[in-house]
Chimera marker file (.cmm) of the C-alpha trace (Angstrom):
<marker_set name="trace">
<marker id="1" x="71.083" y="92.475" z="48.121" r="1" g="1" b="0" radius="0.5"/>
<marker id="2" x="68.980" y="95.618" z="49.193" r="1" g="1" b="0" radius="0.5"/>
<marker id="3" x="70.811" y="98.898" z="50.183" r="1" g="1" b="0" radius="0.5"/>
<marker id="4" x="71.457" y="98.528" z="53.995" r="1" g="1" b="0" radius="0.5"/>
<marker id="5" x="72.476" y="101.728" z="55.629" r="1" g="1" b="0" radius="0.5"/>
<marker id="6" x="74.507" y="99.827" z="58.206" r="1" g="1" b="0" radius="0.5"/>
<marker id="7" x="76.528" y="98.389" z="55.126" r="1" g="1" b="0" radius="0.5"/>
<marker id="8" x="77.747" y="102.001" z="54.306" r="1" g="1" b="0" radius="0.5"/>
<marker id="9" x="78.547" y="102.401" z="58.053" r="1" g="1" b="0" radius="0.5"/>
<marker id="10" x="80.904" y="99.367" z="57.874" r="1" g="1" b="0" radius="0.5"/>
<marker id="11" x="82.667" y="100.547" z="54.810" r="1" g="1" b="0" radius="0.5"/>
<marker id="12" x="83.161" y="103.946" z="56.380" r="1" g="1" b="0" radius="0.5"/>
<marker id="13" x="84.171" y="102.599" z="59.815" r="1" g="1" b="0" radius="0.5"/>
<marker id="14" x="86.889" y="100.096" z="57.426" r="1" g="1" b="0" radius="0.5"/>
<marker id="15" x="88.022" y="102.937" z="55.831" r="1" g="1" b="0" radius="0.5"/>
<marker id="16" x="88.696" y="104.911" z="59.290" r="1" g="1" b="0" radius="0.5"/>
<marker id="17" x="90.558" y="101.732" z="60.479" r="1" g="1" b="0" radius="0.5"/>
<marker id="18" x="92.888" y="101.788" z="57.212" r="1" g="1" b="0" radius="0.5"/>
<marker id="19" x="93.328" y="105.635" z="57.654" r="1" g="1" b="0" radius="0.5"/>
<marker id="20" x="94.583" y="105.121" z="61.116" r="1" g="1" b="0" radius="0.5"/>
<marker id="21" x="96.856" y="102.291" z="60.259" r="1" g="1" b="0" radius="0.5"/>
<marker id="22" x="98.627" y="104.275" z="57.695" r="1" g="1" b="0" radius="0.5"/>
<marker id="23" x="98.740" y="107.524" z="59.803" r="1" g="1" b="0" radius="0.5"/>
<marker id="24" x="100.406" y="105.247" z="62.613" r="1" g="1" b="0" radius="0.5"/>
<marker id="25" x="102.669" y="103.435" z="60.430" r="1" g="1" b="0" radius="0.5"/>
<marker id="26" x="104.096" y="106.809" z="58.663" r="1" g="1" b="0" radius="0.5"/>
<marker id="27" x="104.522" y="108.332" z="62.380" r="1" g="1" b="0" radius="0.5"/>
<marker id="28" x="106.568" y="104.989" z="63.444" r="1" g="1" b="0" radius="0.5"/>
<marker id="29" x="108.501" y="104.804" z="60.047" r="1" g="1" b="0" radius="0.5"/>
<marker id="30" x="111.666" y="106.724" z="60.478" r="1" g="1" b="0" radius="0.5"/>
<marker id="31" x="112.600" y="106.465" z="56.734" r="1" g="1" b="0" radius="0.5"/>
<marker id="32" x="111.609" y="109.579" z="54.473" r="1" g="1" b="0" radius="0.5"/>
<marker id="33" x="109.336" y="107.531" z="52.204" r="1" g="1" b="0" radius="0.5"/>
<marker id="34" x="105.901" y="106.787" z="52.351" r="1" g="1" b="0" radius="0.5"/>
<marker id="35" x="103.435" y="103.830" z="51.408" r="1" g="1" b="0" radius="0.5"/>
<marker id="36" x="103.452" y="104.293" z="47.738" r="1" g="1" b="0" radius="0.5"/>
<marker id="37" x="107.051" y="104.114" z="47.651" r="1" g="1" b="0" radius="0.5"/>
<marker id="38" x="106.914" y="100.958" z="49.736" r="1" g="1" b="0" radius="0.5"/>
<marker id="39" x="104.211" y="99.631" z="47.043" r="1" g="1" b="0" radius="0.5"/>
<marker id="40" x="106.493" y="100.161" z="44.229" r="1" g="1" b="0" radius="0.5"/>
<marker id="41" x="109.440" y="98.415" z="46.298" r="1" g="1" b="0" radius="0.5"/>
<marker id="42" x="107.493" y="95.410" z="46.962" r="1" g="1" b="0" radius="0.5"/>
<marker id="43" x="106.353" y="95.091" z="43.546" r="1" g="1" b="0" radius="0.5"/>
<marker id="44" x="109.902" y="95.226" z="42.406" r="1" g="1" b="0" radius="0.5"/>
<marker id="45" x="110.760" y="92.614" z="44.957" r="1" g="1" b="0" radius="0.5"/>
<marker id="46" x="108.075" y="90.495" z="43.894" r="1" g="1" b="0" radius="0.5"/>
<marker id="47" x="108.475" y="90.780" z="39.822" r="1" g="1" b="0" radius="0.5"/>
<marker id="48" x="111.912" y="91.895" z="39.373" r="1" g="1" b="0" radius="0.5"/>
<marker id="49" x="113.340" y="94.449" z="36.996" r="1" g="1" b="0" radius="0.5"/>
<marker id="50" x="110.304" y="96.128" z="35.502" r="1" g="1" b="0" radius="0.5"/>
<marker id="51" x="109.207" y="98.785" z="33.229" r="1" g="1" b="0" radius="0.5"/>
<marker id="52" x="107.855" y="101.919" z="34.890" r="1" g="1" b="0" radius="0.5"/>
<marker id="53" x="104.846" y="101.805" z="32.704" r="1" g="1" b="0" radius="0.5"/>
<marker id="54" x="103.868" y="98.243" z="33.918" r="1" g="1" b="0" radius="0.5"/>
<marker id="55" x="104.563" y="99.165" z="37.669" r="1" g="1" b="0" radius="0.5"/>
<marker id="56" x="102.043" y="102.071" z="37.102" r="1" g="1" b="0" radius="0.5"/>
<marker id="57" x="99.578" y="99.999" z="35.421" r="1" g="1" b="0" radius="0.5"/>
<marker id="58" x="99.658" y="97.377" z="38.210" r="1" g="1" b="0" radius="0.5"/>
<marker id="59" x="99.550" y="99.603" z="40.954" r="1" g="1" b="0" radius="0.5"/>
<marker id="60" x="96.998" y="101.898" z="39.300" r="1" g="1" b="0" radius="0.5"/>
<marker id="61" x="99.292" y="105.040" z="39.563" r="1" g="1" b="0" radius="0.5"/>
<marker id="62" x="99.624" y="107.838" z="37.054" r="1" g="1" b="0" radius="0.5"/>
<marker id="63" x="102.879" y="107.644" z="34.986" r="1" g="1" b="0" radius="0.5"/>
<marker id="64" x="104.168" y="111.107" z="36.409" r="1" g="1" b="0" radius="0.5"/>
<marker id="65" x="103.661" y="109.848" z="39.822" r="1" g="1" b="0" radius="0.5"/>
<marker id="66" x="105.308" y="106.765" z="39.542" r="1" g="1" b="0" radius="0.5"/>
<marker id="67" x="108.308" y="108.867" z="37.885" r="1" g="1" b="0" radius="0.5"/>
<marker id="68" x="108.130" y="111.128" z="40.754" r="1" g="1" b="0" radius="0.5"/>
<marker id="69" x="107.982" y="108.184" z="43.250" r="1" g="1" b="0" radius="0.5"/>
<marker id="70" x="110.890" y="106.279" z="41.589" r="1" g="1" b="0" radius="0.5"/>
<marker id="71" x="113.148" y="109.304" z="41.569" r="1" g="1" b="0" radius="0.5"/>
<marker id="72" x="113.304" y="109.419" z="45.031" r="1" g="1" b="0" radius="0.5"/>
<marker id="73" x="113.573" y="105.772" z="45.416" r="1" g="1" b="0" radius="0.5"/>
<marker id="74" x="116.765" y="106.291" z="43.003" r="1" g="1" b="0" radius="0.5"/>
<marker id="75" x="118.106" y="109.085" z="44.863" r="1" g="1" b="0" radius="0.5"/>
<marker id="76" x="117.658" y="107.089" z="48.136" r="1" g="1" b="0" radius="0.5"/>
<marker id="77" x="119.673" y="104.166" z="46.518" r="1" g="1" b="0" radius="0.5"/>
<marker id="78" x="116.521" y="101.862" z="47.280" r="1" g="1" b="0" radius="0.5"/>
<marker id="79" x="116.689" y="101.152" z="43.311" r="1" g="1" b="0" radius="0.5"/>
<marker id="80" x="118.260" y="101.622" z="40.033" r="1" g="1" b="0" radius="0.5"/>
<marker id="81" x="117.118" y="102.431" z="36.712" r="1" g="1" b="0" radius="0.5"/>
<marker id="82" x="118.841" y="100.389" z="33.908" r="1" g="1" b="0" radius="0.5"/>
<marker id="83" x="118.740" y="100.869" z="30.325" r="1" g="1" b="0" radius="0.5"/>
<marker id="84" x="117.415" y="97.625" z="28.313" r="1" g="1" b="0" radius="0.5"/>
<marker id="85" x="120.544" y="95.839" z="26.737" r="1" g="1" b="0" radius="0.5"/>
<marker id="86" x="118.391" y="95.306" z="23.370" r="1" g="1" b="0" radius="0.5"/>
<marker id="87" x="116.694" y="98.791" z="23.087" r="1" g="1" b="0" radius="0.5"/>
<marker id="88" x="118.411" y="101.686" z="24.781" r="1" g="1" b="0" radius="0.5"/>
<marker id="89" x="115.006" y="103.596" z="24.990" r="1" g="1" b="0" radius="0.5"/>
<marker id="90" x="113.582" y="101.054" z="27.142" r="1" g="1" b="0" radius="0.5"/>
<marker id="91" x="114.280" y="101.461" z="31.095" r="1" g="1" b="0" radius="0.5"/>
<marker id="92" x="113.882" y="99.266" z="33.753" r="1" g="1" b="0" radius="0.5"/>
<marker id="93" x="113.746" y="99.597" z="37.730" r="1" g="1" b="0" radius="0.5"/>
<marker id="94" x="115.468" y="97.198" z="39.762" r="1" g="1" b="0" radius="0.5"/>
<marker id="95" x="115.226" y="97.016" z="43.817" r="1" g="1" b="0" radius="0.5"/>
<marker id="96" x="118.615" y="97.285" z="45.395" r="1" g="1" b="0" radius="0.5"/>
<marker id="97" x="120.154" y="95.535" z="48.615" r="1" g="1" b="0" radius="0.5"/>
<marker id="98" x="119.394" y="98.574" z="50.424" r="1" g="1" b="0" radius="0.5"/>
<marker id="99" x="115.962" y="98.608" z="49.049" r="1" g="1" b="0" radius="0.5"/>
<marker id="100" x="115.290" y="95.221" z="50.142" r="1" g="1" b="0" radius="0.5"/>
<marker id="101" x="116.521" y="96.137" z="53.574" r="1" g="1" b="0" radius="0.5"/>
<marker id="102" x="114.100" y="99.128" z="53.700" r="1" g="1" b="0" radius="0.5"/>
<marker id="103" x="111.388" y="96.969" z="52.593" r="1" g="1" b="0" radius="0.5"/>
<marker id="104" x="111.742" y="94.554" z="55.169" r="1" g="1" b="0" radius="0.5"/>
<marker id="105" x="112.129" y="96.814" z="57.913" r="1" g="1" b="0" radius="0.5"/>
<marker id="106" x="108.487" y="98.456" z="56.642" r="1" g="1" b="0" radius="0.5"/>
<marker id="107" x="107.134" y="95.012" z="56.469" r="1" g="1" b="0" radius="0.5"/>
<marker id="108" x="108.442" y="94.251" z="60.204" r="1" g="1" b="0" radius="0.5"/>
<marker id="109" x="106.925" y="97.649" z="61.387" r="1" g="1" b="0" radius="0.5"/>
<marker id="110" x="103.686" y="97.163" z="59.894" r="1" g="1" b="0" radius="0.5"/>
<marker id="111" x="103.445" y="93.712" z="61.133" r="1" g="1" b="0" radius="0.5"/>
<marker id="112" x="104.230" y="94.775" z="64.598" r="1" g="1" b="0" radius="0.5"/>
<marker id="113" x="101.756" y="97.732" z="64.252" r="1" g="1" b="0" radius="0.5"/>
<marker id="114" x="98.960" y="95.295" z="63.268" r="1" g="1" b="0" radius="0.5"/>
<marker id="115" x="99.654" y="92.898" z="65.908" r="1" g="1" b="0" radius="0.5"/>
<marker id="116" x="99.398" y="95.852" z="68.363" r="1" g="1" b="0" radius="0.5"/>
<marker id="117" x="96.212" y="97.341" z="66.935" r="1" g="1" b="0" radius="0.5"/>
<marker id="118" x="94.261" y="94.292" z="66.544" r="1" g="1" b="0" radius="0.5"/>
<marker id="119" x="95.201" y="92.517" z="69.999" r="1" g="1" b="0" radius="0.5"/>
<marker id="120" x="91.720" y="93.892" z="71.181" r="1" g="1" b="0" radius="0.5"/>
<marker id="121" x="90.034" y="91.347" z="69.207" r="1" g="1" b="0" radius="0.5"/>
<marker id="122" x="89.267" y="87.826" z="70.259" r="1" g="1" b="0" radius="0.5"/>
<marker id="123" x="90.626" y="84.937" z="68.249" r="1" g="1" b="0" radius="0.5"/>
<marker id="124" x="86.552" y="84.735" z="67.375" r="1" g="1" b="0" radius="0.5"/>
<marker id="125" x="86.513" y="88.172" z="66.018" r="1" g="1" b="0" radius="0.5"/>
<marker id="126" x="89.886" y="87.557" z="63.970" r="1" g="1" b="0" radius="0.5"/>
<marker id="127" x="88.433" y="83.984" z="62.743" r="1" g="1" b="0" radius="0.5"/>
<marker id="128" x="85.193" y="85.946" z="61.346" r="1" g="1" b="0" radius="0.5"/>
<marker id="129" x="86.924" y="89.034" z="60.033" r="1" g="1" b="0" radius="0.5"/>
<marker id="130" x="89.259" y="86.282" z="58.095" r="1" g="1" b="0" radius="0.5"/>
<marker id="131" x="86.020" y="84.694" z="56.893" r="1" g="1" b="0" radius="0.5"/>
<marker id="132" x="84.356" y="87.731" z="55.751" r="1" g="1" b="0" radius="0.5"/>
<marker id="133" x="87.605" y="89.353" z="54.171" r="1" g="1" b="0" radius="0.5"/>
<marker id="134" x="88.138" y="85.915" z="52.437" r="1" g="1" b="0" radius="0.5"/>
<marker id="135" x="84.886" y="85.958" z="51.194" r="1" g="1" b="0" radius="0.5"/>
<marker id="136" x="85.119" y="89.385" z="49.744" r="1" g="1" b="0" radius="0.5"/>
<marker id="137" x="88.628" y="88.894" z="48.037" r="1" g="1" b="0" radius="0.5"/>
<marker id="138" x="86.909" y="85.501" z="46.473" r="1" g="1" b="0" radius="0.5"/>
<marker id="139" x="84.580" y="87.604" z="44.435" r="1" g="1" b="0" radius="0.5"/>
<link id1="1" id2="2" r="1" g="1" b="0" radius="0.2"/>
<link id1="2" id2="3" r="1" g="1" b="0" radius="0.2"/>
<link id1="3" id2="4" r="1" g="1" b="0" radius="0.2"/>
<link id1="4" id2="5" r="1" g="1" b="0" radius="0.2"/>
<link id1="5" id2="6" r="1" g="1" b="0" radius="0.2"/>
<link id1="6" id2="7" r="1" g="1" b="0" radius="0.2"/>
<link id1="7" id2="8" r="1" g="1" b="0" radius="0.2"/>
<link id1="8" id2="9" r="1" g="1" b="0" radius="0.2"/>
<link id1="9" id2="10" r="1" g="1" b="0" radius="0.2"/>
<link id1="10" id2="11" r="1" g="1" b="0" radius="0.2"/>
<link id1="11" id2="12" r="1" g="1" b="0" radius="0.2"/>
<link id1="12" id2="13" r="1" g="1" b="0" radius="0.2"/>
<link id1="13" id2="14" r="1" g="1" b="0" radius="0.2"/>
<link id1="14" id2="15" r="1" g="1" b="0" radius="0.2"/>
<link id1="15" id2="16" r="1" g="1" b="0" radius="0.2"/>
<link id1="16" id2="17" r="1" g="1" b="0" radius="0.2"/>
<link id1="17" id2="18" r="1" g="1" b="0" radius="0.2"/>
<link id1="18" id2="19" r="1" g="1" b="0" radius="0.2"/>
<link id1="19" id2="20" r="1" g="1" b="0" radius="0.2"/>
<link id1="20" id2="21" r="1" g="1" b="0" radius="0.2"/>
<link id1="21" id2="22" r="1" g="1" b="0" radius="0.2"/>
<link id1="22" id2="23" r="1" g="1" b="0" radius="0.2"/>
<link id1="23" id2="24" r="1" g="1" b="0" radius="0.2"/>
<link id1="24" id2="25" r="1" g="1" b="0" radius="0.2"/>
<link id1="25" id2="26" r="1" g="1" b="0" radius="0.2"/>
<link id1="26" id2="27" r="1" g="1" b="0" radius="0.2"/>
<link id1="27" id2="28" r="1" g="1" b="0" radius="0.2"/>
<link id1="28" id2="29" r="1" g="1" b="0" radius="0.2"/>
<link id1="29" id2="30" r="1" g="1" b="0" radius="0.2"/>
<link id1="30" id2="31" r="1" g="1" b="0" radius="0.2"/>
<link id1="31" id2="32" r="1" g="1" b="0" radius="0.2"/>
<link id1="32" id2="33" r="1" g="1" b="0" radius="0.2"/>
<link id1="33" id2="34" r="1" g="1" b="0" radius="0.2"/>
<link id1="34" id2="35" r="1" g="1" b="0" radius="0.2"/>
<link id1="35" id2="36" r="1" g="1" b="0" radius="0.2"/>
<link id1="36" id2="37" r="1" g="1" b="0" radius="0.2"/>
<link id1="37" id2="38" r="1" g="1" b="0" radius="0.2"/>
<link id1="38" id2="39" r="1" g="1" b="0" radius="0.2"/>
<link id1="39" id2="40" r="1" g="1" b="0" radius="0.2"/>
<link id1="40" id2="41" r="1" g="1" b="0" radius="0.2"/>
<link id1="41" id2="42" r="1" g="1" b="0" radius="0.2"/>
<link id1="42" id2="43" r="1" g="1" b="0" radius="0.2"/>
<link id1="43" id2="44" r="1" g="1" b="0" radius="0.2"/>
<link id1="44" id2="45" r="1" g="1" b="0" radius="0.2"/>
<link id1="45" id2="46" r="1" g="1" b="0" radius="0.2"/>
<link id1="46" id2="47" r="1" g="1" b="0" radius="0.2"/>
<link id1="47" id2="48" r="1" g="1" b="0" radius="0.2"/>
<link id1="48" id2="49" r="1" g="1" b="0" radius="0.2"/>
<link id1="49" id2="50" r="1" g="1" b="0" radius="0.2"/>
<link id1="50" id2="51" r="1" g="1" b="0" radius="0.2"/>
<link id1="51" id2="52" r="1" g="1" b="0" radius="0.2"/>
<link id1="52" id2="53" r="1" g="1" b="0" radius="0.2"/>
<link id1="53" id2="54" r="1" g="1" b="0" radius="0.2"/>
<link id1="54" id2="55" r="1" g="1" b="0" radius="0.2"/>
<link id1="55" id2="56" r="1" g="1" b="0" radius="0.2"/>
<link id1="56" id2="57" r="1" g="1" b="0" radius="0.2"/>
<link id1="57" id2="58" r="1" g="1" b="0" radius="0.2"/>
<link id1="58" id2="59" r="1" g="1" b="0" radius="0.2"/>
<link id1="59" id2="60" r="1" g="1" b="0" radius="0.2"/>
<link id1="60" id2="61" r="1" g="1" b="0" radius="0.2"/>
<link id1="61" id2="62" r="1" g="1" b="0" radius="0.2"/>
<link id1="62" id2="63" r="1" g="1" b="0" radius="0.2"/>
<link id1="63" id2="64" r="1" g="1" b="0" radius="0.2"/>
<link id1="64" id2="65" r="1" g="1" b="0" radius="0.2"/>
<link id1="65" id2="66" r="1" g="1" b="0" radius="0.2"/>
<link id1="66" id2="67" r="1" g="1" b="0" radius="0.2"/>
<link id1="67" id2="68" r="1" g="1" b="0" radius="0.2"/>
<link id1="68" id2="69" r="1" g="1" b="0" radius="0.2"/>
<link id1="69" id2="70" r="1" g="1" b="0" radius="0.2"/>
<link id1="70" id2="71" r="1" g="1" b="0" radius="0.2"/>
<link id1="71" id2="72" r="1" g="1" b="0" radius="0.2"/>
<link id1="72" id2="73" r="1" g="1" b="0" radius="0.2"/>
<link id1="73" id2="74" r="1" g="1" b="0" radius="0.2"/>
<link id1="74" id2="75" r="1" g="1" b="0" radius="0.2"/>
<link id1="75" id2="76" r="1" g="1" b="0" radius="0.2"/>
<link id1="76" id2="77" r="1" g="1" b="0" radius="0.2"/>
<link id1="77" id2="78" r="1" g="1" b="0" radius="0.2"/>
<link id1="78" id2="79" r="1" g="1" b="0" radius="0.2"/>
<link id1="79" id2="80" r="1" g="1" b="0" radius="0.2"/>
<link id1="80" id2="81" r="1" g="1" b="0" radius="0.2"/>
<link id1="81" id2="82" r="1" g="1" b="0" radius="0.2"/>
<link id1="82" id2="83" r="1" g="1" b="0" radius="0.2"/>
<link id1="83" id2="84" r="1" g="1" b="0" radius="0.2"/>
<link id1="84" id2="85" r="1" g="1" b="0" radius="0.2"/>
<link id1="85" id2="86" r="1" g="1" b="0" radius="0.2"/>
<link id1="86" id2="87" r="1" g="1" b="0" radius="0.2"/>
<link id1="87" id2="88" r="1" g="1" b="0" radius="0.2"/>
<link id1="88" id2="89" r="1" g="1" b="0" radius="0.2"/>
<link id1="89" id2="90" r="1" g="1" b="0" radius="0.2"/>
<link id1="90" id2="91" r="1" g="1" b="0" radius="0.2"/>
<link id1="91" id2="92" r="1" g="1" b="0" radius="0.2"/>
<link id1="92" id2="93" r="1" g="1" b="0" radius="0.2"/>
<link id1="93" id2="94" r="1" g="1" b="0" radius="0.2"/>
<link id1="94" id2="95" r="1" g="1" b="0" radius="0.2"/>
<link id1="95" id2="96" r="1" g="1" b="0" radius="0.2"/>
<link id1="96" id2="97" r="1" g="1" b="0" radius="0.2"/>
<link id1="97" id2="98" r="1" g="1" b="0" radius="0.2"/>
<link id1="98" id2="99" r="1" g="1" b="0" radius="0.2"/>
<link id1="99" id2="100" r="1" g="1" b="0" radius="0.2"/>
<link id1="100" id2="101" r="1" g="1" b="0" radius="0.2"/>
<link id1="101" id2="102" r="1" g="1" b="0" radius="0.2"/>
<link id1="102" id2="103" r="1" g="1" b="0" radius="0.2"/>
<link id1="103" id2="104" r="1" g="1" b="0" radius="0.2"/>
<link id1="104" id2="105" r="1" g="1" b="0" radius="0.2"/>
<link id1="105" id2="106" r="1" g="1" b="0" radius="0.2"/>
<link id1="106" id2="107" r="1" g="1" b="0" radius="0.2"/>
<link id1="107" id2="108" r="1" g="1" b="0" radius="0.2"/>
<link id1="108" id2="109" r="1" g="1" b="0" radius="0.2"/>
<link id1="109" id2="110" r="1" g="1" b="0" radius="0.2"/>
<link id1="110" id2="111" r="1" g="1" b="0" radius="0.2"/>
<link id1="111" id2="112" r="1" g="1" b="0" radius="0.2"/>
<link id1="112" id2="113" r="1" g="1" b="0" radius="0.2"/>
<link id1="113" id2="114" r="1" g="1" b="0" radius="0.2"/>
<link id1="114" id2="115" r="1" g="1" b="0" radius="0.2"/>
<link id1="115" id2="116" r="1" g="1" b="0" radius="0.2"/>
<link id1="116" id2="117" r="1" g="1" b="0" radius="0.2"/>
<link id1="117" id2="118" r="1" g="1" b="0" radius="0.2"/>
<link id1="118" id2="119" r="1" g="1" b="0" radius="0.2"/>
<link id1="119" id2="120" r="1" g="1" b="0" radius="0.2"/>
<link id1="120" id2="121" r="1" g="1" b="0" radius="0.2"/>
<link id1="121" id2="122" r="1" g="1" b="0" radius="0.2"/>
<link id1="122" id2="123" r="1" g="1" b="0" radius="0.2"/>
<link id1="123" id2="124" r="1" g="1" b="0" radius="0.2"/>
<link id1="124" id2="125" r="1" g="1" b="0" radius="0.2"/>
<link id1="125" id2="126" r="1" g="1" b="0" radius="0.2"/>
<link id1="126" id2="127" r="1" g="1" b="0" radius="0.2"/>
<link id1="127" id2="128" r="1" g="1" b="0" radius="0.2"/>
<link id1="128" id2="129" r="1" g="1" b="0" radius="0.2"/>
<link id1="129" id2="130" r="1" g="1" b="0" radius="0.2"/>
<link id1="130" id2="131" r="1" g="1" b="0" radius="0.2"/>
<link id1="131" id2="132" r="1" g="1" b="0" radius="0.2"/>
<link id1="132" id2="133" r="1" g="1" b="0" radius="0.2"/>
<link id1="133" id2="134" r="1" g="1" b="0" radius="0.2"/>
<link id1="134" id2="135" r="1" g="1" b="0" radius="0.2"/>
<link id1="135" id2="136" r="1" g="1" b="0" radius="0.2"/>
<link id1="136" id2="137" r="1" g="1" b="0" radius="0.2"/>
<link id1="137" id2="138" r="1" g="1" b="0" radius="0.2"/>
<link id1="138" id2="139" r="1" g="1" b="0" radius="0.2"/>
</marker_set>
């Protein structure tokens, strides 16, 4: 594929849309945590108790960033830190019921916000976008 200036315009517009959605979500979400915290909670929900290093690697966060994020999640009772029963030097993070509730609230808010944001698109537009993003994700 040759370099196409409109491709870079498209990428720039996609970045702007994503940025606007994140800013809108942060304004609407009344819990004092951000998107990165939600990503950690989502990881814990999907993968179960996990070592912080594994979470950081998967989410491509610096270990120090994950420490900061997990400290805030623990302080808010959204997850707990447990030592391994086999080796007390190893710790695991685990999502709590409160964490599951705040993750559910964040997810519902995100879904509602996206429905509102994308309502300007026709069904045909949505089907085109779905086909394009599917093609990009299948690479």
